[in-house]
N, C-alpha and C positions, 0 to 999 in steps of 0.2 A: 754193308756196302750203301753209300752213297747214290741216293735217284736224280740225273740232273737233268732238267730242261731248253729244251732247244728254245735260244732267248729270238724270240719276233722284237723286228726292224722299232726305232726309236717310234714313237707315235701312235703306231699300226693298235689297230684293238685286236687283244688276242682270241683266241681260237670259240672260247669258251664263249663270246658278247657280250666281254665285263668290258666297260668304257678303255678307250684308249688314252692317249695323252692329251690329245688333245678332244676329249671328253664325250668323241660319241659313242653311238655302238654297234657291232654291227656283228648282228647276227652270225651263229655258223656258217658258214656255202654260200649266202650274200655279197656279193659286191657293185660295183656300180654303183652309178648317180642317181640318185633320188629327185625328186620333185619338189622342191620348194617354192613362196613367198615369192622372189625375186628372180628364178627360171621363169615360173608360168608368168611375170609379169613379163621377162621378155620374149618369148612364146608369143603373148599377143601384141606386143606393140610390134612382132615379127608381120604375122600376120597381118595387121591395120597397113603395115606398107608395102606387104607382098597386092592388096586386095586392095591399094587404097581406092583405084576409082571406084570397083562394083562398090565401093562400100560409102565414097562419095556422091554415085548416085543417088544410093539408097535417104540418102541423109538430102538430098533437095527432095526428096517428095514430101505434100501437103501434109501429111501422115505422120513423119520422125519430125519436120519442123514443130508439127500442134507437139508432141511428144515430148519431144526437148528446151519448149517452155516450160509447159509445165514442168518437165523436170528440173531445170533449172528454176525454175522462178521456188520448190519448195527447200531445195537443198539451198539456197542462199538464206532462204529467211527462217531456216531453222536449225543452221550452224554457227552463228553465232551463241546462243542459246544452250545448242549444247556443249560447246565446249567453256565456256561458262560453269554449268552445270557439271561438270567433270572435274573441273580443278578447283570448284567450294567442298567437292564432293569427297574428291580425294583429300582433301587439307582436313575434313570433316573428319573419313575415317582412320587419318592418320592422325592425328591430334590430340581429341577430344579423345578421350580413354569409354572405349563401352560400361566402365564402372558410374561413368557420372549418371549416364539413362535410370541408372537399378537407385541411387539415391533416390534423383529426382520424381522418380512416379508410387501413386501410392500403397502404401501395406495392403487394402482389401484391394481381391483381384478384379472387384467387378468395377470397382473405383478407378483402377490402374489401365483399363482397358480405354476408358476414353479418351483418359491424359496421353496415355501411347499414341491416340491415332493424332490430336491437336499434336503431342510430339512432333508427329510428320513433316511440320513446317521448318524444322529446323535442320532437316537433311535437304538441302539444297542437292539434289542430286537425280541423278534415274534411279529406272528398274533395278541397273546394274547391281546394284549398291547401296538397295535398302539389303540386301538379300544376307550378303554376310554382316553386316552391322544388326540383320536380326540376329542370323545365329552368336556373335560375338552375346546380344543381350540375353541369352538364353543360357548359354551359359556360367554369364554374372549371376547369373539367380534367379529374372526376371523371369516373372510367370508367362511360359506356351502364348496367354491368352491375348495378354498386352503387345508382347513381341509382333503374332498375326497382325493385331490393329500395327503398330507398327509397320512392318511389312508391307501393307496394303496401303496408308492413305498416305506416304511418304514422296512414292511417288508422281502423288496425281495431285497433292495442295501444298506443295512448296512453293513461296516464289519464285522464282523461274518458273514454275511452269505455268505457274498461274498467269505473269506475267507473258510470258509465250500465250500463250492461250487471248489474252486482252490485244496484243499484234493481233495475231491468224486473224478476231471475228470485233474488231473495230465499230460496225454497228448493232454489234450483244452485246456490252457491261453482260446480258446477264446470264449467258452461256459460263463465266468464269464461276461465278455466284450457283450456278447447278452444276459446278466441275466441281467446287472445295463441297460444298451442302453432300452430294449426290454420292463425292466416295469415301468423307466424313464417315455420312452413314454406315454404308458399306464394310467399312473395315471395323466399326463399333457394333457393327451386326454380326460377322466374322467371329472375330475376336470373345461374347457374348459365346456365339452357339460354340467355339470349340472347349468353351470353359464347361460348358453344363453337357458338353457329350465326347469331349476330347481324350484321348490315352496318352499316354507320355509310351509308352511302349509303339505308340506314330511315330515319333519322334529318333530320326537317327542326325547326331549332332558331330560336326569336324575337333577332332581331340586336339588343333592347334588353331597357333591364330592365321589369319590370312595372311602376310607379310614376318613371319615370327624367323628371327634372325637377318632380316637388317636392318640398317639408321633405319632415322624417322624421317631424313631426303630422298636415302633409298627407293624403301617403298609410297614415299609422295609419285616421284617421279613415274615409278613403276606403274603405281595406281593409274595415271595418268595415263602414261601408256597405254594397260592395256582400254580401259576404260573409252578411251576415243579410235581404238584401234572397232574394239566392236559394237560400239551404241556408232562409227559413224557410215562400220558397211550396212545394218541396220537398219539406219537413214538412207540411204544410196539405194538397199533394194526398197528400201518404203516408198523412196521416190521414184521409182523407176516403175514401183508397182499400182500406185494413183495413177502417172505419168502414160502407164500400158491402158488403166483401166479408161481413163477422160479420153486417149484415144483412137483407142482399139477396139470397144466394148460398142454394141451396136445402142446407140442415143437410144431404140425403144424397150430391149434390155433394160436400162436404169429407169428408163421412162416407169416402167412396170414397176418394177421393183421399188421404184420413189414413191409409189403412188397409191401405194400400200401400206399405213402404215404399220402393220404387226412385220410382215415380209419385213419392211425397211431397215426396221432398226432389230432385228436376226443376219441381216444380210453385213449390215456394220459390223453388231454385236462379232461373227465370227468371221469376218473385213482383218478386224483390228486381232483377233488371235493368230490368224493366220503370218501379214504383215510379220508384226515383233515388230512395231515401230519406238525405239526410243522416247520417252515422255516429253518430253524436250524440246518434238520434234513435231510429233502428231494432232498436233493442233492443226498444224499445218498445214497439214495431210486428210483431217479433216473439212481441214472449211474451203478446202480444194475441191469437193464432191459434192454443186453446191443441186443438184434435183435434190437431194437427201432433205427431210427434214432437219429442224436442229436438236426435236431431240432423240433423232438416231444418230444424230452426230454425237450428242452428248452422251449417247450407250460405247458410243466408238472410245470413243475420250472416257469414259471412267472398265469397260473391260481392260484396255489393251495395256493402261500400267500395273493391275492384277493379276492377271494373267493371259499370256500367250507364249508359243513354240517359247521361243530361250527364255523364258519365265521356266515355264517348264522344268524345265531340262538345270535352270542350276538352284530350282526348288529342289525337284529332286539328289542333285549330289547338296546338295549343306544337310538339309534334314531326312533325306531314305524317298524310296522312288515311292511307300507304302504311302505316307506322308500326299503325296504329292497327287498319284494318283488318286487319295482321299479328297483333297483338298481342292484341287481345280476344278471339276464339278459345283459343288458346290459352289464356290467364288463366280465362278461362269454362273448363274443362274441368282444367287446372290447381288451381282454385278448389274444386269440385267432387268433385276427387279429396282433396283436403287434408280436405275436411268429414268426409268418408266415412271415411276412412285419423283421425281426429283422433278423431273420433264413438266409432266404435268400441275407441280404446284407451280411452276418456276416460269415455262416457256409459252 
C-alpha cells in the first residue's frame, strides 16, 4: 500500500523546515516577516523623517556639530585607503595561490618566521584578509609559527597601511618607521614563541577553502563586497567612537589619562581592542586623539591590527576557540611591550 504526502504549494517551505523553492528555510510553526538590513534601514529612515524636527534641533547644537566634524573628517580621510586595500587584498587572496607562500619560505622554522613576517608587505589589506590567508598557509603545509608571524604582520606593515599612517601623521614620519619596526618585532616574537611552546592540538583548521565552488571573478567580487561591508562598518563605528570621545568625554578625563604615560598607553591599547577599527583607517582615528603622546598612539596602532574584538572572533572561527583564548592575551601583552620598546628608541 503506497503512502502519499500532501503536496506543498509551489515555492513554499516544507513543514519539516527544509528549504523551499526560493531557497529560504522556515522552521515548523513559524511564519511571518523577519527583520533584515533593508527593512532596518527603511525603519530608521522612517523614524528620522517622522522626528526630523527634534533631530534637526539636536544636530544644530555645538556638541553635535563638533561630533559631525570629527566623524566626517575621519571617514573621508580613511575611506580611499580602505577601498583600495579591500580591492588589492581581494585580488591577492583570489588570484595568488596560497602555495606560492609555502614555496617562498625557508625550510627551517626559525628562519621562516622573520621571512613570513616580512612577507606581510605583499598583502595590502586589513586584518580581515590576513586570517583566512594564514589558515590557508597552514593547510598548505607552512609551519604554524610562520603563519602566525604573517597573520600579525600583514595588516600593519603593508604599503597601504604605512601610506595611510604617513598621511595621518604628516609631521611625524617616525610614526611610520615605528609602526613598521614595532609590528614586525611583535609578529616575529609571537611566531618564535609559538615555535617554542605551541602545540598542534591547539589549532583547528577549516576543511575547505574560503571561496570553494566559485569562479575567480565571483570569488573576487564576493570578497570585495564582504570586506567592504565588514571593514566599512567597523570604520564607521570607529569614527563614531572617536568623534564621541572627542566631543563628549570631559577634557579633564582625557588630560588626566594622557598626562600619565603608563595610563595613556594602556588606555589607548584597550581602546584599540574595543573599537576594532580596520588597520587601513586606524591611523586617522589615532591622529585625532591629540591629547595623547606618540608612544600611546603607537601602542594603539600596533595593538589594533593584532588583536581586537572582531579579530578574536575571526581567529576563534578559523583556528578554534582554544587557540584564540591562548593567543589573544599573549598577543595583547607582546604588542604593548613592542610598542613601548619601539617608542623608547624611535619617538
